[in-house]
C-alpha positions as CSV (number, residue, x, y, z in Angstrom):
1,X,-107.2,35.6,-33.0
2,X,-109.8,36.1,-30.3
3,X,-110.8,32.9,-28.5
4,X,-114.3,32.8,-27.2
5,X,-113.9,31.3,-23.7
6,X,-116.7,29.1,-22.6
7,X,-118.0,28.5,-26.2
8,X,-118.3,24.8,-26.9
9,X,-115.7,23.4,-29.2
10,X,-118.1,21.0,-30.9
11,X,-121.5,19.4,-30.7
12,X,-121.3,16.9,-27.9
13,X,-121.0,13.3,-29.0
14,X,-120.2,14.3,-32.6
15,X,-117.4,15.5,-34.8
16,X,-119.3,18.7,-35.7
17,X,-116.8,21.4,-34.9
18,X,-117.9,24.8,-33.6
19,X,-114.5,26.4,-32.9
20,X,-110.9,26.0,-34.1
21,X,-107.9,25.6,-31.8
22,X,-105.4,27.9,-33.4
23,X,-105.2,30.5,-36.1
24,X,-104.1,29.6,-39.6
25,X,-100.8,31.4,-40.2
26,X,-101.8,31.9,-43.8
27,X,-105.0,33.8,-42.7
28,X,-108.5,32.9,-41.7
29,X,-110.6,30.5,-43.8
30,X,-113.1,32.5,-45.8
31,X,-116.7,32.4,-44.6
32,X,-118.8,31.4,-47.5
33,X,-122.6,31.2,-47.3
34,X,-123.7,27.6,-47.9
35,X,-127.0,26.6,-49.4
36,X,-129.2,24.5,-47.1
37,X,-131.4,22.0,-48.9
38,X,-134.6,20.4,-47.6
39,X,-133.0,16.9,-47.9
40,X,-130.0,17.7,-45.6
41,X,-129.1,15.1,-43.1
42,X,-131.0,15.7,-39.8
43,X,-127.7,15.6,-37.9
44,X,-126.5,18.6,-39.9
45,X,-129.6,20.5,-39.1
46,X,-129.2,19.6,-35.4
47,X,-125.6,20.9,-35.5
48,X,-126.9,24.2,-37.1
49,X,-129.5,24.5,-34.4
50,X,-127.1,23.9,-31.5
51,X,-124.4,26.2,-33.0
52,X,-127.0,29.0,-33.3
53,X,-128.2,28.4,-29.7
54,X,-124.6,28.7,-28.5
55,X,-124.3,32.0,-30.5
56,X,-127.5,33.3,-29.0
57,X,-126.4,32.3,-25.5
58,X,-123.0,33.9,-25.7
59,X,-123.7,37.0,-27.8
60,X,-127.4,37.7,-27.9
61,X,-128.2,40.7,-30.1
62,X,-124.7,42.2,-29.7
63,X,-122.1,42.2,-32.5
64,X,-119.3,39.7,-32.0
65,X,-115.8,39.0,-33.3
66,X,-115.5,36.0,-35.5
67,X,-112.4,34.9,-33.7
68,X,-112.0,31.2,-33.3
69,X,-115.5,30.3,-34.6
70,X,-115.3,27.7,-37.3
71,X,-115.8,29.2,-40.8
72,X,-117.4,26.0,-42.1
73,X,-120.0,26.0,-39.4
74,X,-120.6,29.7,-39.8
75,X,-121.1,29.2,-43.5
76,X,-124.3,27.3,-42.9
77,X,-125.9,30.3,-41.2
78,X,-124.0,33.1,-42.9
79,X,-126.1,35.6,-44.9
80,X,-129.3,34.5,-43.2
81,X,-129.2,34.0,-39.4
82,X,-125.7,35.4,-39.0
83,X,-124.8,38.6,-41.0
84,X,-121.9,41.0,-41.2
85,X,-122.1,43.7,-38.5
86,X,-119.8,46.1,-40.4
87,X,-119.1,47.3,-43.9
88,X,-116.8,46.6,-45.5
89,X,-116.8,43.0,-44.3
90,X,-113.8,40.8,-44.8
91,X,-114.8,37.1,-44.7
92,X,-111.1,36.2,-44.2
93,X,-110.5,38.3,-41.1
94,X,-110.4,36.8,-37.6
95,X,-111.4,40.3,-36.3
96,X,-114.5,40.6,-38.5
97,X,-117.7,41.5,-36.7
98,X,-120.8,39.4,-37.1
99,X,-124.3,39.8,-35.6
100,X,-127.3,37.5,-35.3
101,X,-130.3,38.5,-37.3
102,X,-132.8,37.7,-34.6
103,X,-135.9,37.9,-36.9
104,X,-134.6,35.4,-39.4
105,X,-133.0,33.2,-36.7
106,X,-136.2,32.9,-34.8
107,X,-138.1,32.0,-38.0
108,X,-135.5,29.4,-39.1
109,X,-134.6,27.9,-35.7
110,X,-137.1,29.0,-33.0
111,X,-135.7,26.2,-30.7
112,X,-132.3,28.1,-30.6
113,X,-133.9,30.6,-28.3
114,X,-135.1,27.9,-25.8
115,X,-132.7,28.2,-22.9
116,X,-132.8,24.4,-22.3
117,X,-130.5,24.0,-25.3
118,X,-128.0,26.5,-23.9
119,X,-126.3,23.9,-21.7
120,X,-124.5,22.5,-24.8
């Protein structure tokens, strides 16, 4: 499993996890797109925003390996702001390639592209 060095492990001051420490010997947790509803807790939306800002800072427009990125956190962005970068895509593979859909990401979370958030 690829570990993204320098990528924050969680949202500071919270229990919102961004990365996992070690691989699951049974295989990677499946990335499943999660529906975001308008009445979500604002803390969840803040976590999504900060996670996306970290992705933008570390990977920009380039495809990236899933590696140790948390499947649950990716699920909130998957299929919208973060998409498969290869076909076929295996959502249970640590080596799967993902890419940020910049157009959708900027529409959903314009603040993620503000470099002042990138120090998280």
